[in-house]
C-alpha positions as a LaTeX table, in Angstrom:
\begin{tabular}{lrrr}
\hline
Residue & $x$ (\AA) & $y$ (\AA) & $z$ (\AA) \\
\hline
Met1 & $-35.30$ & 56.35 & 12.36 \\
Arg2 & $-32.40$ & 58.19 & 10.90 \\
Cys3 & $-31.30$ & 56.82 & 7.64 \\
Glu4 & $-27.51$ & 56.18 & 7.33 \\
Asn5 & $-27.28$ & 55.95 & 3.62 \\
Phe6 & $-25.09$ & 58.84 & 2.15 \\
Phe7 & $-26.55$ & 58.47 & $-1.31$ \\
Cys8 & $-30.31$ & 59.70 & $-0.42$ \\
Ser9 & $-31.32$ & 62.87 & 1.43 \\
Ala10 & $-32.87$ & 62.21 & 4.67 \\
Glu11 & $-36.63$ & 63.06 & 3.14 \\
Leu12 & $-36.13$ & 60.39 & 0.86 \\
Cys13 & $-35.25$ & 57.82 & 3.22 \\
Asp14 & $-38.37$ & 58.74 & 5.34 \\
Leu15 & $-40.51$ & 58.22 & 2.37 \\
Leu16 & $-39.18$ & 54.83 & 1.35 \\
Gly17 & $-38.75$ & 53.62 & 4.69 \\
Pro18 & $-36.82$ & 50.27 & 5.21 \\
Val19 & $-36.14$ & 48.70 & 1.52 \\
Ser20 & $-35.97$ & 44.96 & 1.53 \\
Val21 & $-33.75$ & 43.54 & $-1.09$ \\
Ser22 & $-34.82$ & 40.44 & $-3.53$ \\
Tyr23 & $-32.68$ & 38.46 & $-5.63$ \\
Ser24 & $-33.49$ & 38.63 & $-9.00$ \\
Ile25 & $-33.59$ & 35.36 & $-11.17$ \\
Trp26 & $-30.26$ & 36.59 & $-12.33$ \\
Asp27 & $-28.81$ & 36.64 & $-9.28$ \\
Lys28 & $-29.80$ & 33.15 & $-8.04$ \\
Leu29 & $-29.15$ & 31.98 & $-11.75$ \\
Thr30 & $-25.35$ & 33.32 & $-11.11$ \\
Arg31 & $-25.01$ & 31.77 & $-7.89$ \\
Leu32 & $-25.92$ & 28.62 & $-9.23$ \\
Val33 & $-23.64$ & 28.56 & $-11.99$ \\
Met34 & $-20.82$ & 29.98 & $-9.93$ \\
Ile35 & $-21.36$ & 26.58 & $-7.60$ \\
Leu36 & $-22.01$ & 24.18 & $-10.68$ \\
Leu37 & $-18.73$ & 25.65 & $-11.94$ \\
Val38 & $-16.95$ & 25.04 & $-8.28$ \\
Ile39 & $-18.15$ & 21.25 & $-8.43$ \\
Ala40 & $-16.95$ & 20.68 & $-11.87$ \\
Ala41 & $-13.58$ & 21.98 & $-10.97$ \\
Val42 & $-13.09$ & 19.83 & $-8.18$ \\
Leu43 & $-14.51$ & 16.73 & $-10.18$ \\
Gly44 & $-12.04$ & 17.60 & $-13.08$ \\
Ile45 & $-9.14$ & 17.43 & $-10.56$ \\
Val46 & $-10.50$ & 14.30 & $-8.82$ \\
Val47 & $-10.61$ & 12.58 & $-12.57$ \\
Trp48 & $-7.20$ & 14.39 & $-13.48$ \\
Tyr49 & $-5.46$ & 12.90 & $-10.35$ \\
Glu50 & $-7.47$ & 9.29 & $-9.96$ \\
Pro51 & $-5.02$ & 7.70 & $-12.43$ \\
Val52 & $-1.89$ & 8.69 & $-10.12$ \\
Val53 & $-3.57$ & 7.71 & $-7.12$ \\
Gln54 & $-4.22$ & 4.34 & $-8.78$ \\
Glu55 & $-0.79$ & 4.11 & $-9.81$ \\
Asn56 & 0.49 & 5.26 & $-6.42$ \\
Gln57 & $-1.48$ & 2.25 & $-4.97$ \\
Arg58 & 0.02 & $-0.41$ & $-7.41$ \\
Met59 & 3.57 & 0.92 & $-6.57$ \\
Arg60 & 2.64 & 0.89 & $-2.67$ \\
Glu61 & 1.63 & $-2.95$ & $-3.37$ \\
Glu62 & 4.73 & $-3.82$ & $-5.39$ \\
Lys63 & 6.91 & $-2.33$ & $-2.89$ \\
Phe64 & 5.20 & $-4.40$ & 0.02 \\
Asp65 & 5.80 & $-7.57$ & $-2.20$ \\
Leu66 & 9.35 & $-6.53$ & $-2.82$ \\
Glu67 & 10.17 & $-6.15$ & 0.96 \\
Lys68 & 8.57 & $-9.41$ & 1.68 \\
Lys69 & 11.18 & $-10.94$ & $-1.09$ \\
Ile70 & 13.90 & $-8.93$ & 0.45 \\
Asp71 & 13.16 & $-10.76$ & 4.08 \\
Leu72 & 13.15 & $-13.80$ & 2.64 \\
Glu73 & 16.52 & $-13.53$ & 0.78 \\
Ser74 & 18.04 & $-11.94$ & 4.13 \\
Lys75 & 16.93 & $-14.88$ & 5.98 \\
Ile76 & 18.29 & $-17.47$ & 2.98 \\
Ala77 & 21.85 & $-15.17$ & 2.77 \\
Lys78 & 22.02 & $-15.61$ & 7.14 \\
Lys79 & 21.58 & $-19.41$ & 6.54 \\
Leu80 & 24.10 & $-19.31$ & 3.95 \\
Asp81 & 26.42 & $-17.39$ & 5.88 \\
Thr82 & 25.88 & $-19.56$ & 8.90 \\
Gln83 & 26.81 & $-22.71$ & 6.92 \\
Leu84 & 29.82 & $-21.00$ & 5.48 \\
Arg85 & 31.22 & $-20.10$ & 8.73 \\
Ser86 & 30.89 & $-23.41$ & 10.15 \\
Phe87 & 32.91 & $-24.77$ & 6.95 \\
Glu88 & 35.57 & $-22.37$ & 7.92 \\
Asn89 & 35.77 & $-23.60$ & 11.69 \\
Pro90 & 38.21 & $-26.22$ & 11.23 \\
Ala91 & 36.70 & $-28.18$ & 14.23 \\
Leu92 & 33.60 & $-28.10$ & 12.78 \\
Glu93 & 34.66 & $-28.53$ & 9.21 \\
Arg94 & 34.90 & $-32.52$ & 9.22 \\
Thr95 & 31.77 & $-33.07$ & 11.22 \\
Met96 & 30.10 & $-30.82$ & 8.85 \\
Val97 & 31.18 & $-32.45$ & 5.78 \\
Glu98 & 30.69 & $-35.91$ & 6.89 \\
Arg99 & 26.87 & $-35.06$ & 7.93 \\
Leu100 & 26.38 & $-33.24$ & 4.59 \\
Ala101 & 27.76 & $-36.48$ & 2.89 \\
Arg102 & 25.53 & $-38.40$ & 4.86 \\
Glu103 & 22.37 & $-36.34$ & 4.43 \\
Arg104 & 22.75 & $-35.72$ & 0.58 \\
Leu105 & 24.85 & $-38.07$ & $-0.70$ \\
Ser106 & 23.59 & $-41.50$ & 1.36 \\
Tyr107 & 27.29 & $-42.24$ & 2.47 \\
Ala108 & 27.80 & $-44.46$ & 5.09 \\
Arg109 & 30.82 & $-45.62$ & 7.31 \\
Pro110 & 31.76 & $-49.27$ & 6.69 \\
Gly111 & 29.44 & $-51.51$ & 8.45 \\
Glu112 & 26.91 & $-49.13$ & 8.90 \\
Asn113 & 23.33 & $-49.75$ & 6.77 \\
Val114 & 21.54 & $-46.98$ & 4.95 \\
Ile115 & 18.09 & $-46.91$ & 4.98 \\
His116 & 15.76 & $-44.61$ & 2.69 \\
Phe117 & 12.08 & $-43.77$ & 3.48 \\
Glu118 & 10.24 & $-43.15$ & 0.37 \\
Arg119 & 7.15 & $-41.00$ & 0.51 \\
Pro120 & 3.80 & $-42.49$ & $-0.42$ \\
Pro121 & 2.27 & $-41.92$ & $-4.14$ \\
Val122 & $-0.12$ & $-38.80$ & $-4.15$ \\
Gly123 & $-3.62$ & $-40.04$ & $-3.58$ \\
Val124 & $-3.04$ & $-43.12$ & $-1.54$ \\
Ala125 & $-4.49$ & $-43.41$ & 1.87 \\
Leu126 & $-2.14$ & $-43.98$ & 4.78 \\
Pro127 & $-2.78$ & $-46.88$ & 7.04 \\
Arg128 & $-3.62$ & $-45.64$ & 10.82 \\
\hline
\end{tabular}
């Protein structure tokens, strides 16, 4: 077996034979400390960014709520726009005004009777 170590002579390599390297306790402790430092750094980053992640989650929920409100308001705006356009049409204006007056103000034409239906009080059972 030929020794490929450049730092010792061939005779010395033949005398020693294959050398087994065993790690000393200091090498093992150094590796353990390095691993613990890496773990501590990762935990530090997690703890550092946890409030940022929670704030991001809170803002996403707020954004979702605001988008629902926007959808609701846009539906209301479309409904109001439709009502406005119906009042702008001269052919429909008279019938719209008459219908709204009958529904909301309980107006009636001469000779008509207005009938109001009242809701039963809360907690009263309805007859079947």
